[in-house]
Legacy VTK file of the C-alpha trace (Angstrom):
# vtk DataFile Version 3.0
C-alpha trace
ASCII
DATASET POLYDATA
POINTS 139 float
162.761 142.934 41.620
159.550 141.057 42.035
159.850 139.756 38.264
163.479 138.590 38.926
162.324 136.630 42.098
159.533 135.030 40.357
161.374 134.177 37.074
164.739 133.129 38.615
164.984 132.685 42.321
161.718 130.779 42.772
162.685 128.247 40.148
166.128 127.774 41.599
164.553 127.189 44.952
162.233 124.627 43.548
165.031 122.870 41.588
167.324 122.839 44.870
164.376 121.654 47.147
163.714 118.843 44.615
167.248 117.801 44.353
167.543 117.805 48.430
164.418 115.655 48.552
165.799 113.157 46.270
169.156 113.213 48.139
167.042 112.440 51.176
165.348 109.411 49.676
168.727 108.040 48.214
170.210 108.499 51.813
167.427 106.473 53.299
167.932 103.741 50.770
171.843 103.648 51.364
171.185 103.617 55.111
169.006 100.583 54.867
171.796 98.733 53.088
174.238 99.262 55.879
172.042 99.633 59.036
170.593 96.485 60.815
166.928 95.788 60.797
165.225 95.078 64.215
161.977 95.381 65.879
161.629 98.268 68.500
158.877 99.266 70.804
157.509 102.952 70.924
157.930 104.002 74.529
156.923 107.661 74.393
155.341 110.044 71.968
156.007 113.751 72.934
153.656 116.337 71.117
154.567 119.976 71.046
152.804 122.788 69.308
154.872 125.181 67.107
153.300 128.466 66.966
155.510 129.736 64.298
154.335 126.956 61.778
150.961 126.532 63.472
151.641 122.774 63.399
152.324 120.004 65.868
155.807 118.542 66.295
156.451 114.794 67.570
159.382 113.207 69.205
159.038 109.402 69.127
161.117 107.557 71.679
161.862 104.033 70.691
163.500 101.202 72.554
165.159 98.146 71.131
168.122 95.682 71.551
171.220 96.028 69.451
173.911 93.523 69.930
172.549 92.482 73.461
172.324 96.081 74.745
168.971 97.704 75.345
168.867 101.198 73.447
166.392 103.855 73.665
166.538 106.772 71.399
164.354 109.256 69.525
163.292 108.511 65.929
162.936 111.450 63.368
159.770 110.090 61.889
156.108 110.144 63.012
152.706 109.156 61.412
149.199 109.057 62.960
149.290 105.235 63.257
152.023 105.363 66.018
151.200 104.900 69.619
152.936 104.082 72.831
153.546 100.367 73.235
153.413 99.683 69.330
156.122 97.548 67.914
157.632 98.830 64.833
160.431 97.638 62.523
163.382 99.951 62.458
166.901 100.158 61.070
169.733 101.212 63.261
173.255 102.009 62.614
175.520 99.383 64.088
178.359 101.919 64.643
176.046 104.196 66.572
172.778 102.486 67.562
171.231 105.716 68.686
170.799 106.554 64.884
167.516 104.821 63.770
165.215 105.108 60.761
161.688 103.648 60.393
161.402 100.659 58.162
158.807 102.528 55.676
158.951 101.391 52.143
156.841 104.142 51.135
159.416 106.928 52.378
162.023 106.677 49.491
159.029 106.471 46.987
157.445 109.660 48.249
160.768 111.415 48.448
161.541 110.530 44.847
158.227 111.603 43.614
158.153 114.954 45.526
161.754 115.692 44.443
160.996 114.984 40.703
157.926 117.181 41.062
160.062 120.034 42.545
162.705 119.652 39.957
160.247 119.744 37.139
158.472 122.754 38.643
161.717 124.656 38.933
162.709 123.852 35.319
159.512 124.670 33.782
159.061 127.993 35.638
162.627 128.837 34.708
161.954 128.372 31.091
158.640 130.270 31.334
160.360 133.152 33.094
163.009 133.352 30.151
160.234 133.272 27.584
158.276 135.879 29.480
161.696 137.902 29.479
162.260 137.498 25.756
158.742 138.727 25.037
159.248 141.928 27.177
162.543 142.796 25.357
161.102 142.128 21.892
160.172 145.239 19.813
LINES 1 140
139 0 1 2 3 4 5 6 7 8 9 10 11 12 13 14 15 16 17 18 19 20 21 22 23 24 25 26 27 28 29 30 31 32 33 34 35 36 37 38 39 40 41 42 43 44 45 46 47 48 49 50 51 52 53 54 55 56 57 58 59 60 61 62 63 64 65 66 67 68 69 70 71 72 73 74 75 76 77 78 79 80 81 82 83 84 85 86 87 88 89 90 91 92 93 94 95 96 97 98 99 100 101 102 103 104 105 106 107 108 109 110 111 112 113 114 115 116 117 118 119 120 121 122 123 124 125 126 127 128 129 130 131 132 133 134 135 136 137 138
């Protein structure tokens, strides 16, 4: 069972994670094309400790104006340079201004890079698993 997991399941998981990561980068780029760019102000950063992952989670609240209305919503991204009162560039969905993304040019590049690495790792380990399987069955 362990051999099957290592040879087939893990490569498929790497490949799927890579595809999902690239999809996330594509979605980010697509959203930038239809979202509206503006400047927002970070109003609050809530830090919580997740004991299951032994890591910190952050909820970043951002306030901005959209078509003359003041909107405050939570952004799904955080980096160490963020602080309360900082002005940041964001994109918001004109149909639902509570949906925002940070204006990071590096995010899609990172997603494509990590996705490519995941896909290549999945493909490589899959074929190595097949090669190892053929060596076991050979006389």
